[in-house]
KENU-233238 format. One line per 5 residues: number of its first residue (from 1); their letters; for each residue x, y, z of N, C-alpha, C, O. Coordinates in steps of 0.2 Angstrom, whole numbers. Layout:
% residues N
NUM) a) X:Y:Z:X:Y:Z:X:Y:Z:X:Y:Z; ... $
END
This chain:
% residues 236
1) mektt) -170:19:100:-169:16:106:-166:22:111:-162:26:109; -167:20:117:-165:26:120:-159:24:126:-161:19:129; -156:26:127:-149:27:135:-152:27:140:-157:30:139; -152:23:146:-155:22:152:-146:25:155:-141:28:153; -148:22:161:-140:20:165:-134:18:161:-135:15:156 $
6) qlyeg) -129:20:164:-123:19:161:-122:13:167:-124:12:173; -119:10:163:-118:2:166:-110:2:167:-108:-3:170; -106:6:163:-99:3:163:-95:8:158:-98:9:153; -89:11:160:-83:15:156:-80:13:158:-78:12:164; -76:10:150:-70:8:150:-64:14:147:-64:20:148 $
11) kakkv) -58:10:141:-54:14:143:-57:17:135:-57:23:133; -58:13:131:-62:16:123:-70:17:123:-72:20:118; -73:14:126:-79:13:126:-84:17:134:-82:18:139; -90:17:131:-96:17:139:-102:12:136:-104:12:130; -104:10:141:-110:5:139:-116:7:143:-116:6:149 $
16) fatad) -121:8:140:-128:10:142:-135:4:143:-137:1:139; -137:5:148:-143:1:149:-148:3:142:-147:9:140; -153:1:140:-160:2:136:-167:-1:142:-166:-4:148; -172:1:138:-178:-2:138:-177:-10:140:-180:-13:144; -174:-12:135:-172:-19:134:-167:-22:138:-161:-20:138 $
21) enlvi) -170:-28:142:-166:-30:147:-160:-34:142:-154:-35:145; -162:-35:137:-158:-42:133:-154:-38:129:-149:-41:126; -154:-30:127:-150:-23:124:-146:-20:127:-148:-17:132; -141:-18:126:-136:-12:128:-136:-9:122:-139:-11:117; -131:0:123:-129:3:119:-122:3:121:-119:3:127 $
26) vsykd) -118:2:115:-111:3:117:-109:12:114:-113:13:109; -105:16:116:-103:22:115:-97:23:114:-93:23:120; -93:25:107:-86:23:106:-84:30:109:-88:36:108; -79:30:112:-72:37:113:-68:38:109:-66:34:104; -67:44:113:-58:46:106:-52:44:110:-46:45:108 $
31) dataf) -52:43:115:-48:42:121:-45:37:121:-48:32:122; -37:36:119:-33:33:119:-29:30:124:-26:35:127; -28:24:127:-22:21:130:-18:16:128:-20:12:123; -12:14:131:-10:13:128:-3:9:134:0:14:136; -1:3:135:5:-1:141:2:0:147:4:3:152 $
36) dglkk) -3:-2:147:-9:-4:151:-10:2:156:-9:2:162; -13:8:150:-17:13:155:-10:19:157:-12:24:160; -5:17:156:2:20:157:1:27:152:0:33:154; 1:26:146:0:32:141:-6:34:139:-10:29:138; -8:39:139:-15:43:137:-16:49:134:-14:54:135 $
41) gqimg) -22:47:129:-20:54:123:-27:52:120:-31:48:122; -28:57:115:-32:58:112:-31:54:105:-26:55:103; -35:51:100:-34:52:93:-41:54:89:-46:50:88; -40:60:89:-49:63:85:-50:60:81:-46:58:77; -57:57:82:-61:54:76:-62:46:74:-66:42:70 $
46) kgvvn) -56:44:81:-55:38:81:-61:31:82:-62:26:80; -67:36:89:-73:33:92:-77:31:84:-80:26:82; -78:37:80:-82:35:72:-78:29:70:-80:24:72; -73:30:67:-69:25:63:-71:17:66:-71:13:62; -71:17:73:-69:11:78:-76:7:76:-77:2:73 $
51) nrmsn) -82:13:79:-87:10:78:-90:8:71:-93:3:71; -89:11:66:-90:9:60:-88:4:56:-91:1:52; -82:5:58:-79:-3:54:-80:-8:57:-80:-13:53; -79:-8:67:-82:-14:69:-90:-15:66:-90:-20:61; -95:-13:67:-101:-14:64:-102:-17:57:-106:-22:56 $
56) ylcql) -99:-15:54:-98:-17:48:-94:-25:44:-96:-28:39; -89:-26:49:-85:-32:49:-90:-35:54:-93:-39:50; -92:-35:60:-96:-39:62:-103:-42:59:-106:-47:61; -104:-38:53:-109:-40:48:-108:-43:45:-111:-48:43; -101:-42:42:-96:-47:36:-94:-56:40:-94:-61:36 $
61) lekhg) -93:-55:45:-92:-59:49:-99:-66:51:-98:-72:52; -107:-60:52:-111:-65:52:-114:-68:45:-119:-72:45; -112:-66:41:-112:-68:33:-107:-76:35:-111:-80:35; -103:-77:35:-98:-80:36:-100:-86:43:-97:-92:44; -104:-84:45:-109:-90:51:-103:-89:58:-102:-94:62 $
66) vpthy) -103:-84:59:-98:-81:66:-104:-78:70:-102:-72:70; -108:-78:73:-113:-75:80:-109:-70:82:-103:-71:85; -111:-64:81:-106:-57:85:-114:-54:89:-120:-55:87; -111:-51:94:-116:-45:98:-120:-39:93:-124:-35:96; -118:-38:87:-120:-32:83:-129:-33:82:-133:-38:80 $
71) veeln) -130:-26:83:-137:-27:82:-141:-21:77:-146:-21:73; -138:-16:79:-139:-9:76:-135:-5:77:-131:-5:83; -135:-2:71:-129:6:71:-135:11:73:-140:12:71; -132:16:78:-138:21:79:-135:28:75:-139:32:72; -129:30:76:-125:34:74:-120:34:72:-118:28:70 $
76) dretv) -113:39:71:-107:37:69:-105:34:75:-101:29:74; -105:34:82:-105:34:89:-106:27:94:-102:24:98; -113:27:91:-117:24:95:-120:16:92:-122:15:86; -121:12:97:-122:6:92:-126:2:97:-125:2:103; -132:-2:95:-136:-7:100:-133:-14:98:-133:-17:93 $
81) vkkvs) -131:-17:105:-127:-23:104:-131:-28:110:-133:-26:115; -131:-35:110:-134:-41:113:-128:-39:120:-122:-38:121; -134:-38:125:-132:-39:132:-129:-48:132:-131:-53:130; -122:-45:136:-117:-52:138:-115:-52:143:-115:-47:147; -112:-58:146:-109:-57:152:-103:-60:149:-103:-66:147 $
86) ivple) -95:-57:149:-91:-58:145:-86:-62:147:-84:-61:153; -83:-66:144:-81:-74:147:-72:-69:147:-69:-66:142; -70:-70:154:-64:-67:154:-57:-69:152:-52:-69:155; -58:-71:144:-52:-72:142:-52:-68:136:-57:-68:132; -46:-63:136:-45:-59:128:-38:-64:124:-32:-66:126 $
91) viirn) -43:-67:119:-39:-71:112:-35:-66:110:-37:-60:109; -29:-69:107:-25:-63:101:-22:-70:99:-19:-75:101; -25:-68:91:-22:-73:86:-18:-68:83:-19:-61:84; -12:-73:79:-5:-68:76:-2:-72:69:0:-78:68; -4:-69:67:-2:-72:59:5:-68:56:5:-69:50 $
96) isags) 8:-65:59:14:-63:57:17:-60:66:13:-58:70; 24:-60:66:27:-58:71:27:-51:73:29:-47:69; 26:-49:79:26:-41:81:25:-38:88:25:-43:92; 26:-34:90:24:-31:98:27:-36:101:32:-40:99; 21:-37:108:25:-42:113:26:-48:113:28:-51:117 $
101) fskky) 25:-50:105:28:-59:103:35:-58:102:39:-62:104; 35:-52:97:43:-52:95:47:-51:101:53:-53:101; 46:-46:108:48:-45:111:51:-51:116:56:-54:117; 46:-51:119:45:-60:124:50:-64:120:55:-66:123; 49:-66:113:53:-72:110:59:-68:106:62:-71:102 $
106) gveeg) 61:-61:108:69:-61:104:68:-62:97:72:-65:95; 62:-61:93:61:-63:86:59:-55:83:55:-51:86; 64:-53:75:60:-48:73:53:-47:72:49:-51:74; 53:-42:69:45:-39:68:45:-42:61:49:-41:56; 39:-46:60:37:-47:52:38:-53:49:38:-54:43 $
111) ivfde) 40:-59:54:41:-66:51:34:-67:50:30:-65:54; 32:-71:44:26:-73:42:25:-81:46:30:-85:45; 20:-82:49:22:-90:52:18:-95:48:13:-93:44; 19:-100:48:15:-105:43:6:-107:45:1:-107:41; 7:-107:51:-1:-105:51:-3:-100:59:1:-100:62 $
116) ptlef) -7:-99:60:-7:-93:65:-8:-97:72:-10:-102:74; -4:-91:77:-5:-93:84:-11:-93:87:-16:-93:83; -12:-92:92:-17:-91:98:-15:-92:104:-13:-97:106; -17:-85:108:-15:-86:116:-19:-84:118:-23:-81:115; -20:-85:125:-25:-82:127:-23:-78:134:-18:-80:138 $
121) syknd) -27:-73:136:-23:-68:142:-30:-69:147:-36:-70:145; -28:-68:154:-33:-67:160:-36:-58:159:-33:-53:160; -42:-58:159:-46:-52:158:-44:-50:166:-48:-53:170; -42:-48:168:-41:-45:173:-34:-38:175:-28:-39:177; -38:-31:176:-34:-25:174:-28:-25:178:-22:-23:177 $
126) dlhdp) -29:-30:187:-27:-28:192:-21:-34:193:-17:-34:197; -22:-38:187:-17:-42:188:-13:-41:179:-9:-45:176; -14:-36:177:-10:-35:172:-14:-38:167:-13:-34:162; -17:-43:165:-21:-48:161:-15:-51:158:-12:-50:152; -13:-56:163:-8:-62:162:-10:-67:158:-15:-70:158 $
131) llnqy) -3:-69:151:-4:-75:149:-7:-79:150:-3:-81:154; -12:-85:150:-11:-89:152:-14:-94:146:-16:-91:141; -14:-101:148:-13:-107:144:-23:-112:146:-27:-111:150; -24:-114:142:-32:-115:142:-34:-121:149:-40:-123:150; -27:-125:152:-29:-127:159:-27:-121:164:-28:-123:170 $
136) halal) -25:-116:163:-27:-113:168:-33:-108:169:-35:-106:173; -34:-108:162:-41:-106:164:-48:-110:166:-53:-108:168; -47:-117:163:-52:-124:166:-50:-122:173:-54:-118:176; -44:-123:178:-44:-121:184:-46:-117:188:-50:-118:193; -45:-108:185:-49:-104:186:-56:-103:185:-59:-98:185 $
141) klatk) -58:-109:183:-67:-107:180:-68:-102:178:-72:-98:181; -64:-99:172:-67:-92:166:-70:-97:161:-74:-95:157; -69:-104:161:-73:-104:155:-72:-112:155:-66:-114:157; -78:-117:151:-79:-123:152:-74:-125:148:-72:-120:146; -72:-131:144:-68:-134:141:-72:-135:133:-69:-138:128 $
146) eeiet) -79:-134:134:-82:-135:128:-83:-126:125:-84:-125:120; -82:-123:130:-84:-116:129:-76:-114:124:-75:-113:118; -72:-116:129:-63:-115:125:-64:-116:119:-62:-112:116; -65:-123:116:-66:-126:111:-70:-121:105:-68:-120:100; -75:-119:109:-79:-116:103:-76:-108:102:-77:-105:97 $
151) ikama) -73:-105:105:-70:-99:106:-65:-99:102:-64:-95:97; -61:-105:104:-55:-107:98:-56:-107:88:-54:-104:83; -62:-111:89:-65:-112:83:-67:-106:81:-65:-105:75; -70:-101:85:-73:-95:81:-67:-89:81:-68:-84:77; -63:-89:84:-57:-83:82:-53:-87:76:-50:-83:72 $
156) fkvne) -52:-94:75:-48:-95:68:-51:-93:63:-48:-90:59; -58:-95:63:-64:-93:59:-64:-85:57:-62:-83:51; -65:-81:61:-63:-74:62:-58:-70:58:-59:-64:56; -52:-74:59:-46:-74:57:-44:-77:49:-41:-74:46; -48:-82:48:-49:-84:41:-53:-77:36:-50:-75:31 $
161) vlkay) -58:-76:39:-62:-72:36:-57:-64:36:-55:-63:30; -56:-60:41:-53:-56:40:-47:-55:35:-46:-50:31; -42:-60:38:-36:-61:33:-38:-60:27:-36:-55:24; -42:-64:23:-44:-64:16:-48:-55:17:-45:-50:16; -52:-56:18:-53:-49:17:-50:-40:17:-52:-36:13 $
166) flslg) -46:-40:22:-42:-35:22:-34:-36:18:-30:-31:18; -33:-43:15:-29:-42:10:-33:-40:2:-30:-36:-2; -37:-40:2:-41:-40:-4:-41:-32:-4:-43:-29:-9; -39:-27:2:-40:-21:3:-33:-18:2:-32:-12:4; -29:-21:1:-21:-21:2:-19:-21:9:-16:-16:10 $
171) vklvd) -21:-26:14:-18:-24:21:-18:-29:25:-24:-31:28; -12:-32:26:-11:-37:31:-11:-36:40:-8:-32:44; -17:-42:39:-20:-43:45:-14:-45:49:-13:-51:48; -9:-44:54:-5:-44:58:-7:-49:63:-7:-55:64; -10:-44:67:-14:-49:74:-20:-47:74:-24:-44:70 $
176) fkief) -22:-48:80:-28:-43:82:-31:-49:92:-29:-54:95; -36:-45:94:-37:-47:101:-46:-45:100:-48:-41:96; -49:-50:104:-55:-52:103:-58:-53:109:-54:-55:113; -64:-54:111:-67:-56:119:-74:-61:113:-77:-60:108; -75:-65:118:-82:-67:120:-85:-65:123:-83:-60:126 $
181) grlad) -93:-68:123:-98:-65:130:-103:-70:129:-104:-71:123; -105:-74:133:-111:-78:134:-117:-72:133:-117:-66:135; -122:-76:130:-129:-75:131:-134:-76:135:-132:-80:140; -138:-74:136:-144:-76:144:-144:-85:142:-142:-88:146; -145:-87:137:-144:-95:138:-139:-99:137:-139:-105:137 $
186) gtiil) -132:-94:136:-128:-99:138:-121:-99:129:-115:-100:128; -128:-96:126:-123:-95:119:-117:-91:118:-117:-85:119; -113:-93:117:-105:-89:115:-106:-85:108:-109:-87:103; -103:-80:108:-105:-75:105:-99:-70:103:-97:-67:108; -94:-69:97:-90:-63:97:-93:-57:100:-99:-55:97 $
191) adeis) -90:-52:106:-93:-47:109:-88:-43:110:-88:-40:115; -84:-42:105:-80:-35:105:-81:-32:97:-83:-33:92; -76:-26:100:-76:-22:94:-70:-25:87:-66:-29:89; -69:-24:82:-62:-26:77:-61:-18:74:-66:-15:72; -54:-16:76:-53:-8:74:-45:-10:74:-42:-15:74 $
196) pdtcr) -43:-2:72:-38:-1:73:-33:0:78:-27:1:78; -39:-1:86:-36:0:91:-34:-7:93:-29:-8:97; -40:-13:90:-37:-21:92:-34:-24:87:-32:-30:88; -33:-21:80:-30:-27:77:-23:-22:74:-22:-15:73; -18:-26:72:-12:-22:69:-14:-25:61:-15:-31:59 $
201) fwdae) -14:-18:58:-13:-18:51:-7:-15:47:-6:-9:47; -4:-20:44:0:-16:39:-1:-15:32:-5:-18:29; 1:-11:28:-1:-9:20:3:-17:17:8:-20:19; -1:-18:14:4:-26:10:9:-23:6:14:-27:6; 9:-17:3:14:-16:-1:22:-13:4:27:-14:3 $
206) tnekl) 20:-9:7:25:-5:10:25:-7:19:29:-5:23; 22:-10:19:23:-12:29:21:-5:33:23:-4:39; 17:-1:30:15:5:36:11:3:40:5:0:38; 12:5:46:8:2:50:3:7:49:4:13:48; -3:3:50:-11:7:50:-14:8:57:-20:7:57 $
211) dkdrf) -10:8:62:-17:5:68:-13:10:73:-9:15:72; -17:6:80:-14:9:86:-6:10:89:-4:13:94; -4:7:84:4:5:86:7:13:85:12:15:88; 3:16:80:9:22:78:8:27:84:13:32:85; 2:27:87:2:31:95:5:26:99:10:30:101 $
216) rrdlg) 6:22:102:10:17:105:19:20:104:23:21:108; 19:20:99:27:20:97:28:27:96:34:28:93; 24:35:96:26:39:92:30:39:85:35:40:83; 24:37:82:27:37:75:24:41:70:23:41:64; 19:46:76:15:51:72:11:50:66:13:46:62 $
221) gveda) 7:54:63:1:50:57:-2:47:63:0:42:62; -6:46:69:-13:42:71:-17:44:68:-19:39:64; -21:50:67:-28:49:63:-26:47:57:-29:42:55; -22:50:54:-21:48:46:-21:40:45:-24:38:40; -18:37:49:-20:29:48:-26:26:49:-28:22:45 $
226) ykemm) -29:29:56:-36:27:56:-41:30:49:-45:26:45; -39:36:49:-43:39:42:-41:35:34:-45:36:30; -35:29:33:-34:29:29:-37:20:30:-37:16:25; -38:18:34:-40:11:37:-47:11:35:-49:7:31; -52:19:38:-59:19:35:-59:18:27:-62:14:25 $
231) krvfg) -57:23:23:-56:25:17:-54:16:13:-55:15:7; -51:11:17:-50:4:12:-55:2:13:-57:-2:9; -57:4:20:-67:-1:20:-71:2:16:-73:-1:11; -72:7:17:-79:10:17:-78:15:9:-83:17:6; -71:15:5:-69:20:1:-71:29:3:-73:33:-2 $
236) e) -71:29:7:-71:37:11:-66:40:12:-65:46:14 $
END
């Protein structure tokens, strides 16, 4: 499968067209950003970690009945995925208080919720991805009522599968952000990476942060954290 035209370049990925109009190639970069792009840097090897881990986890989710965009890993940084139109809703699932949740609601990090929370934000860089509820999403025609129910059910399923999986590796899945897309026939599928860029991972014993928070908060050891997650998943 060969890349043709570049269709898109985001903060962490480039997307290329292919000869097949239903397939695109995603290429993962080492660029890192935080705080709505205000903080920029590089995390060496991050693109490899995010690509390989996302692909592995998409295949795991497929086995548990969650449809994803994954088709084929081409190399360490590039993967063929199904072409979708992205539903402009970022879906955040939280199992433990951390990050913006703690800041916004004035609670300490590390409170384990009785059940996971779900929040939506409007995927719109110009507006800085504001939080919204499903009534706002319907008013803005971002998705239909049926699509929103499908997305919620799938997001909770993703959480259930991944939470158990990561715990088996000695890692707490604190929270994560995912996005969904529509195939040409309207089918909703998971169309996002699952990586230390998009998830908060804490060591189950020590609560050591093994994700992009190390970059956001200048904690050091960023590359080591990504490598550690790679090791937990692949034994490398």
